[in-house]
C-alpha positions in Angstrom: 8.6 -1.7 -12.6 5.9 -1.3 -9.9 4.8 2.0 -11.2 4.6 0.7 -14.7 2.5 -2.3 -13.5 0.2 -0.1 -11.5 -0.4 2.2 -14.6 -1.4 5.3 -12.6 -3.1 6.8 -15.7 -5.0 9.9 -14.6 -4.3 9.6 -10.9 -3.2 12.9 -9.5 -3.2 12.4 -5.7 -1.3 9.5 -4.3 -1.3 8.6 -0.6 1.6 6.3 0.2 0.4 4.6 3.4 3.3 3.5 5.6 5.5 5.1 2.8 8.7 4.9 4.8 11.5 7.0 3.2 9.4 7.7 0.1 11.0 5.4 -2.5 7.7 4.5 -4.2 6.4 8.1 -3.8 9.5 9.3 -5.6 9.1 6.7 -8.4 5.4 7.6 -8.9 6.2 11.4 -9.0 9.1 11.0 -11.5 6.8 8.9 -13.8 3.8 11.2 -13.4 4.8 14.9 -13.5 1.2 16.1 -12.7 0.9 13.9 -9.6 1.2 15.1 -6.0 1.6 12.7 -3.1 1.1 12.3 0.6 3.4 10.1 2.7 1.6 8.9 5.8 3.8 7.1 8.4 5.0 7.3 12.0 6.6 10.5 13.2 10.3 9.3 13.2 9.8 7.8 9.8 8.4 11.0 8.4 11.6 12.8 9.4 13.6 10.1 7.6 11.5 10.7 4.5 12.0 14.5 4.7 15.8 14.0 4.9 15.9 11.6 2.1 13.6 13.4 -0.3 14.9 16.9 0.2 17.7 16.6 -2.3 15.4 15.0 -4.9 13.7 18.3 -5.6 10.3 16.6 -5.3 9.4 17.7 -1.8 7.3 20.6 -3.0 4.9 18.0 -4.5 4.8 15.9 -1.3 2.9 16.4 1.9 4.4 14.5 4.8 1.9 13.5 7.5 2.8 11.8 10.7 0.4 9.2 12.1 -0.3 5.6 12.8 -2.4 4.0 10.0 -4.0 1.5 12.5 -5.1 4.4 14.8 -5.2 7.7 13.0 -7.3 8.7 10.0 -5.4 8.8 6.7 -5.7 12.2 5.0 -8.5 12.2 2.5 -9.0 13.4 -1.1 -6.7 10.9 -2.9 -7.4 9.0 -6.0 -4.7 6.4 -5.5 -3.6 4.7 -2.3 -0.5 2.5 -2.1 0.1 -0.1 0.6 3.6 -1.4 -0.1 4.9 -4.3 2.1 2.4 -3.5 4.8 -0.4 -6.1 5.1 1.9 -9.0 6.0 2.7 -7.4 9.3 -1.0 -7.2 10.3 -3.7 -9.7 11.3 -6.8 -10.0 9.1 -8.7 -7.8 11.5 -6.0 -5.1 11.4 -6.0 -5.2 7.6 -9.7 -4.8 7.5 -9.4 -1.7 9.7 -6.6 -0.4 7.4 -8.6 -1.1 4.3 -11.5 0.9 5.8 -9.1 3.7 6.6 -7.8 3.7 3.0 -11.4 3.6 1.7 -12.3 6.7 3.6 -9.1 8.5 2.3 -10.0 7.8 -1.4 -12.4 9.8 -3.5 -15.2 7.9 -5.3 -13.6 6.0 -8.2 -10.2 6.0 -6.3 -8.0 2.9 -6.4 -6.1 1.1 -3.8 -3.0 -0.9 -4.8 -1.4 -3.4 -2.4 2.2 -4.6 -3.0 3.1 -7.6 -1.0 3.5 -11.4 -1.1 0.4 -12.9 -2.6 0.2 -16.6 -1.9 -1.5 -19.2 -4.1 -4.4 -21.2 -2.7 -2.0 -23.9 -1.4 -0.1 -21.2 0.6 3.1 -22.8 -0.7 3.9 -20.6 -3.7 5.7 -18.4 -4.3 8.3 -20.2 -2.1 9.7 -16.8 -0.9 6.2 -15.8 0.3 5.6 -19.1 2.0 8.9 -18.8 3.9 8.2 -15.1 4.7 4.8 -16.2 6.1 6.5 -18.4 8.6 8.6 -15.4 9.7 5.5 -13.3 10.1 3.8 -16.0 12.1 6.7 -16.2 14.6 7.8 -12.6 14.7 4.5 -10.7 14.8 1.3 -10.9 16.9 -0.9 -11.6 14.0 1.0 -11.1 10.7 0.9 -13.5 7.8 1.1 -13.6 4.1 -2.2 -13.8 2.4 -3.8 -15.4 -0.6 -5.6 -13.3 -3.3 -9.0 -14.6 -1.9 -8.1 -13.5 1.6 -7.0 -10.1 0.4 -10.2 -9.8 -1.7 -12.4 -10.7 1.2 -10.9 -8.0 3.4 -11.1 -5.4 0.6 -14.7 -6.2 -0.2 -15.7 -6.1 3.5 -14.2 -2.6 3.5 -16.4 -1.6 0.6 -14.0 -2.0 -2.3 -15.0 -3.5 -5.7 -13.4 -5.0 -8.7 -10.5 -6.6 -6.8 -7.9 -8.3 -9.0 -4.3 -9.2 -9.1 -2.4 -7.1 -11.6 1.1 -8.5 -11.1 2.3 -11.9 -10.0 4.4 -12.2 -6.9 8.1 -12.5 -7.3 10.0 -11.4 -4.2 7.1 -9.5 -2.7 6.1 -7.8 -5.9 2.5 -9.2 -6.1 0.1 -6.3 -6.9 -3.6 -6.3 -6.1 -5.9 -3.5 -7.0 -9.4 -2.6 -6.0 -11.7 0.5 -6.4 -13.9 2.6 -4.3 -17.3 2.8 -5.9 
């Protein structure tokens, strides 16, 4: 459902930032036979992805790169970047650095898609997101759930344009997209 909502269209080079075991990478590659992907995550997680993805037959279309998205440069040359369930663990400052890192990894015209809780302006809906925000506030140094306006401000500060929500949030399936000019 996420791939369908994203509508990858002509995108051919996905970078799944913090892609974990590659669940979304696998879904995108199955839906888009011409697409290649890079999963960028911490070294132990990359090994988990390799182990999980080997039997799928998709590994020849996937580049696995170990790194920390808050410290290391994300590999470049991509036309689609996915941040799935990532921004809630970060402070606004960390997200701005992450958005800038993604911006640098995208080709001109490339698109970033963020999948996460997207709170309304009252910060009380969706209820699951509001409750999750409390968890992030108590369990992380700076994490939170963010409103569309807060996400937009960070993305625009990083250089992205045409920020909009493309799917409503139900159980952390809010989708926000933006483009690198």
